[in-house]
Structure formats: C-alpha cells, structure tokens
C-alpha positions in Angstrom: -10.5 116.3 -1.0 -8.0 117.4 -3.4 -5.8 116.0 -5.6 -2.3 115.0 -4.6 0.4 117.5 -5.6 2.3 116.0 -8.6 5.8 116.2 -8.6 6.3 118.6 -12.2 9.7 118.5 -13.8 12.3 119.4 -12.3 13.3 123.5 -12.3 16.4 125.0 -11.3 17.6 127.0 -9.5 15.3 126.5 -6.6 14.1 129.7 -4.6 13.9 127.8 -0.9 13.4 124.8 0.9 10.2 123.6 2.9 10.4 121.1 5.4 7.3 119.4 5.8 6.2 118.1 9.5 3.0 116.5 10.8 2.9 119.5 13.8 2.1 119.0 17.5 0.9 120.8 20.3 3.1 123.3 22.1 1.3 123.5 25.8 -1.7 121.9 27.0 -4.3 124.2 25.3 -3.4 123.1 21.9 -4.0 119.8 22.6 -7.5 119.3 21.9 -7.7 121.6 19.1 -4.8 119.8 17.5 -6.2 116.7 17.5 -9.6 118.6 16.6 -7.2 119.0 13.1 -5.6 115.7 13.0 -9.2 114.2 12.8 -11.4 116.4 11.1 -14.1 115.4 8.8 -14.3 112.3 10.9 -17.1 112.9 13.3 -14.8 111.8 16.4 -16.0 112.7 19.9 -14.0 115.2 22.2 -14.5 112.5 24.9 -12.7 109.9 22.5 -10.0 112.3 21.8 -9.5 112.9 25.5 -8.4 109.6 25.7 -5.3 110.4 22.8 -4.8 114.2 24.9 -3.8 112.3 28.0 -0.5 110.8 26.5 0.5 114.7 25.1 -0.6 116.2 28.9 1.9 113.3 30.4 4.7 115.5 28.8 2.6 119.0 29.8 0.9 119.4 26.5 3.8 119.7 24.4 4.7 117.3 21.5 8.7 118.3 21.2 8.4 117.5 17.4 8.0 121.0 16.7 11.2 121.8 18.4 12.8 118.6 16.9 12.1 120.1 13.4 13.1 123.8 14.2 17.2 122.5 15.3 16.6 120.1 11.8 16.0 123.8 9.9 18.8 125.5 11.6 20.8 122.5 11.1 19.5 122.3 7.2 20.3 125.7 7.0 24.1 125.6 8.3 24.7 122.7 5.6 23.1 124.3 2.4 25.1 127.3 3.7 28.4 124.9 3.9 27.8 122.4 0.3 25.3 124.3 -1.0 22.6 125.6 -3.1 22.8 128.2 0.0 18.6 128.7 -0.2 16.4 129.6 2.6 14.6 126.8 4.9 10.9 126.8 5.5 9.0 125.0 8.1 5.2 123.9 7.4 2.7 121.3 9.5 0.0 119.5 8.1 -1.9 119.6 11.4 -0.5 122.4 13.7 1.5 125.3 13.4 3.5 126.7 11.6 0.2 125.4 8.9 1.6 124.5 5.1 -0.9 127.2 3.8 0.4 129.9 6.0 3.9 129.0 5.8 3.4 128.9 1.6 1.9 132.7 1.7 4.7 133.8 4.1 7.1 131.9 0.8 5.2 133.8 -1.6 5.7 137.2 -0.1 9.4 136.9 0.3 9.1 136.0 -3.8 9.7 132.4 -3.6 7.9 130.9 -6.5 9.9 127.2 -6.8 10.4 125.3 -3.7 11.9 122.1 -3.0 9.9 119.7 0.0 11.8 117.6 2.7 8.7 115.7 4.5 9.8 114.0 7.5 8.4 110.9 6.8 10.9 108.3 5.3 8.4 105.4 3.7 5.5 105.1 1.8 2.0 104.7 2.5 -1.1 107.1 2.5 -0.4 108.5 5.6 3.4 108.7 5.1 3.6 110.3 1.5 1.0 111.0 -0.5 -1.5 113.0 2.4 1.6 115.0 2.9 1.1 115.9 -0.9 -3.0 116.4 -0.6 -1.8 118.5 2.4 0.5 120.5 -0.3 -1.6 120.9 -2.6 -4.4 122.2 -0.1 -2.2 124.9 1.1 -1.6 126.0 -2.7 -5.0 126.1 -3.3 -5.7 128.0 0.0 -2.5 130.3 -2.0 -4.1 131.0 -5.0 -2.2 132.2 -8.2 0.8 133.4 -6.2 1.5 129.9 -4.3 5.0 128.4 -4.7 5.6 125.7 -6.8 6.4 123.0 -4.7 8.6 119.9 -5.8 8.7 116.7 -3.0 12.0 115.1 -2.6 12.2 111.2 -3.0 11.8 108.8 -0.2 14.8 108.2 1.7 14.0 105.3 3.7 17.1 103.0 1.9 19.2 106.2 1.9 23.0 105.9 3.6 22.2 108.8 5.1 19.6 107.4 6.8 20.6 104.1 7.3 24.1 104.6 7.8 22.9 106.6 11.3 20.6 104.4 12.5 23.0 101.8 12.0 25.7 103.7 14.9 22.7 104.5 17.2 21.9 100.5 17.1 25.5 100.0 18.0 25.7 102.3 20.6 22.0 101.0 22.0 23.2 97.6 21.9 26.7 98.9 24.0 24.3 99.4 27.0 23.5 95.8 27.1 26.1 93.8 29.4 29.0 92.3 27.3 28.4 89.3 28.8 24.9 88.8 27.4 24.8 91.1 24.4 25.0 88.4 22.0 21.7 87.0 23.0 19.8 90.7 22.8 16.9 90.6 20.6 16.5 93.7 18.4 12.9 95.1 17.7 12.9 97.4 15.0 9.4 99.8 15.8 7.4 101.6 12.7 4.0 103.1 13.1 1.6 100.4 12.7 -1.3 101.3 10.1 -4.2 99.5 8.5 -3.4 96.1 6.5 -5.6 97.8 3.6 -3.3 100.8 3.4 -0.6 98.9 3.9 -1.2 97.1 0.6 -1.5 99.7 -1.6 1.7 101.6 -0.5 4.7 102.0 -2.4 5.7 101.9 -6.1 5.7 98.3 -7.7 4.3 96.1 -4.9 7.9 97.5 -3.0 5.4 98.6 -0.1 5.5 100.0 3.6 6.2 96.6 5.5 8.8 95.5 2.5 10.4 98.7 2.9 10.9 98.2 6.9 11.7 94.6 6.8 14.7 95.4 3.8 15.5 98.5 6.0 16.2 96.7 9.0 17.9 93.7 7.9 20.5 96.7 6.1 21.0 97.7 9.6 21.3 94.1 10.8 24.3 93.6 8.4 26.3 96.8 9.1 26.4 95.3 12.6 29.5 93.9 14.6 27.2 90.5 15.2 24.5 89.0 14.4 21.5 89.2 16.4 17.9 88.2 16.4 16.0 90.7 14.7 11.8 91.2 14.2 10.0 94.4 12.8 7.2 95.3 15.2 4.6 97.8 15.4 3.6 100.5 17.7 0.8 103.5 18.4 -2.2 101.4 16.3 -4.9 104.1 17.0 -8.2 102.2 14.7 -11.2 100.4 15.8 -10.5 96.8 17.1 -12.5 95.0 14.1 -10.1 96.5 11.6 -6.9 94.1 11.2 -4.0 96.3 11.6 -0.3 95.3 10.9 1.5 93.1 13.3 3.0 92.2 15.9 2.1 95.3 18.3 5.3 96.2 20.4 4.5 95.0 23.6 2.9 91.4 22.6 6.3 91.1 20.9 8.1 91.7 24.5 5.4 89.1 26.1 6.4 86.5 23.6 10.4 87.3 23.8 10.0 87.2 27.6 8.0 84.0 27.6 10.8 82.5 25.2 13.5 83.0 28.3 15.0 86.4 26.3 17.0 89.0 28.7 17.1 91.8 26.7 16.0 93.8 24.2 16.9 96.4 21.9 14.1 98.9 20.2 14.7 100.4 17.7 12.2 102.9 16.1 13.5 102.8 12.8 10.0 104.0 11.3 11.0 107.4 12.8 13.6 110.6 12.2 13.2 111.9 15.6 12.0 111.6 19.0 9.0 112.6 18.9 6.0 111.9 21.2 5.0 108.7 19.9 8.6 107.5 20.4 8.8 109.1 23.8 5.2 107.9 25.4 5.2 104.4 23.1 8.2 103.3 23.5 9.6 104.8 26.6 6.6 104.8 28.8 4.3 102.1 27.6 7.1 99.4 26.3 9.2 100.4 29.1 6.4 99.6 31.9 5.5 96.6 29.8 9.0 95.4 29.9 9.3 95.8 33.6 6.7 93.7 34.4 8.5 91.3 32.2 11.8 91.4 33.9 13.4 92.7 30.9 16.3 94.9 29.9 14.9 97.2 27.7 17.2 99.8 26.0 15.7 102.4 23.1 17.9 103.6 20.5 18.1 107.2 19.4 16.9 108.6 16.4 18.2 110.2 13.6 17.1 113.6 14.8 20.2 115.9 13.5 22.9 113.2 13.3 24.9 115.4 11.0 25.0 112.4 8.3 21.3 112.7 8.4 21.2 116.2 7.7 24.1 116.0 4.9 21.8 113.5 3.5 18.8 116.1 2.9 21.8 118.4 1.5 22.5 115.7 -1.2 19.0 114.9 -2.2 18.5 118.6 -3.1 21.3 118.2 -5.2 20.7 115.3 -6.9 17.3 116.3 -7.7 19.5 119.8 -9.4 21.8 117.4 -11.4 20.0 115.1 -14.2 21.5 112.0 -14.4 23.1 112.1 -10.7 23.3 108.7 -9.2 20.9 108.2 -6.7 22.5 106.1 -3.9 21.0 103.4 -2.3 20.9 100.6 0.2 19.0 97.6 0.6 17.2 95.6 -2.2 14.8 97.8 -3.2 16.9 100.5 -4.9 16.3 104.3 -5.0 12.8 105.1 -4.8 11.8 107.0 -7.4 12.3 111.1 -7.5 8.2 111.1 -8.7 6.0 108.9 -7.2 3.5 107.5 -9.1 -0.2 108.9 -9.3 -1.7 106.0 -8.4 1.2 105.1 -5.6 -0.6 104.4 -1.8 -4.2 105.4 -3.0 -6.5 106.7 -0.2 -7.9 103.9 1.9 -11.4 102.6 2.6 -12.1 103.2 6.4 -15.0 101.8 8.3 -17.8 103.5 8.7 -18.1 103.1 12.3 -16.6 103.6 14.9 -15.0 106.5 13.8 -11.2 105.8 13.8 -8.5 108.2 15.6 -5.5 106.6 13.3 -2.9 109.0 13.1 -3.9 110.6 15.8 -0.4 110.4 17.5 2.5 111.0 14.7 3.7 113.9 17.0 
C-alpha cells in the first residue's frame, strides 16, 4: 500500500481543481465489478458480494453518486467562473469510472501540474480521509513523473457552508411534521458506522469521527427554531458480527423511540453530502420500512448536494488555501481542521482475519 499523499507546502496558482469521490456503478453489469474493486485484496467471494449487490439492483444497478458528483462539478465550475479562481474542474473516483488514475493522466495531458482536491467526505477517519489520500498517491504513482501534484483541502464538517445548509434542510424536514406534534419530534443525525478501532484513531488531537459528528449535530440543533431531543445514530454497518462498530444503529434507535412513545422521527443524514445509495436505500427503504412497522411517522432531511451555499463553500476553501493567513471559519467547539493532516492521522485500522469484511462496500 502506498503512503498517503502528504499535503505539500501550498503552491499558487493552481492549474485545476479535482473533485474526488468514492464512485458507484451506473448499470447492472457494473455492480459486481464495482464491488470487487471496493473489496480488492480481502478475498471476499462473489456470493457474499451478491448480497450487497441486491441493494444496487433495487435501483436498476445504478448508484446516484456519479450523477450527483457531475452536478457538483458543473455547479463548482460556475461558482469558480463567477468568484474565482477560474480553474477547470476534473472528477475522479477511488473505485469506479472515472478512476483517479485515468483522471490524473487526462490532467497531465492537458498540462496540469498542480491541482487542489476537494474530497466529498466531510469527516476524519481512515476510510473517510486517509484512504482517499492513499488512493491519490497510488494514482500518481500509476501516472509516473508527469502526474500532477495534488494538495487536498481541509475537512469541512464544521464549516458554515456545510452546516448552515444542513440546518436549513433540517428545518424544512421538521416542517413536514404536523404542527401540533412537531415539538415532540425526535431528531436522529445519521452517519456511516465504522469499526470502533477505526474511530479510536480517527482525527487530529483526539477529536475523531464520533466527536466531530456530535459537535456538528449540536450546532445544527442550536440553529433550529426550538429545542429538540436529538441523537447521533449510525447506519450502513457491513463488517463481521464479532467486530464492534459504532452504535446505536438507526434501526435499533427507531425501535427504542417507538417503545418510548415517540410518534415522529426526522432523520438527518449529516454524515453524507449527497443522496447516494446508502442514503436512498438504508434510510429511504430499510429505515422507512422499519418505521412503518413501528407506526412511526418518518421524515428524512435532504443532503446538501448542490446547495448554493455548499458549492460556494468549496470555492471558499480553495481561495483560503491561496491566501496565507486567511481566516478558516468553523462552527462548534473543535475549531477549523488543519490544512494539512498530521502524518500519523487516521492510520490504517487492523482488520479481523476472518470472516472477510464488507466494510465500505456501500458508500456510494
């Protein structure tokens, strides 16, 4: 495994912007090859991958993530044309077309030598941060000496340009709850579960993934029109049963609040930036089915997607990197994430030897 790509000293001007994401299949014939790519090197047989594949086939084998990222690229191009810097925007994935290595080769052919990367993962963890930098380094190695230098923008989980749209979308979801019951609605901020061992080593200065999620959820609740009972819950667990993952699971949370007499639950997928497959299937299908069985009224808030404030945030992150000493805005208690991740941040977690895990197979 190559080392994670370090963030070099800032260089300006940049030649291009690179949007980096997870990737997802765009047709039934892509599903198994995509899942093999995601789980490469783990020895997971196709019959086990087939169980995850059914979630994609529920949507005709198409994950929404690539289309959503293309929309983000188009919106970011317009934002940079209007507010600067006027740079071309490229798109590359870790696990499916357009692969990062192919995108970097295209950038090199176009004369790009220095690029700044926006990763569509807001929080700190091995799978959400360091693994992206490792894959950039791997793609650069495949591209050889001509591959562009890539500098990754800081984590944005507590940036106003992320949390203010989340607050707005949460308020809109709450408005769908009958007015006479709204004050008693339960808020559940959902994020992808990860192994406890990964969570313990995530983030700089001990401010890891669970801490970041709790802090951002608190900011959102504070910005609402009234106090609400809220929790951070987790979804999309895919590891072997004996391995501890972050809890509570969203389904277990729904069971508990229904037993306690709740009637309305608003799910806020704060761990995600677009309505990709894990939001659409794990929340809109599985969690919604569980809620119906329990007699709960379930409302799901939209993700930020191409919200103008979010797109403007990406432009602002690029401009702040070009301006030494510029303010790094952040909400909550943790302060801005450093521009450069420490070299020992979010190390590779130890995986159980058996059974082989499907973790991170459905983050698209």
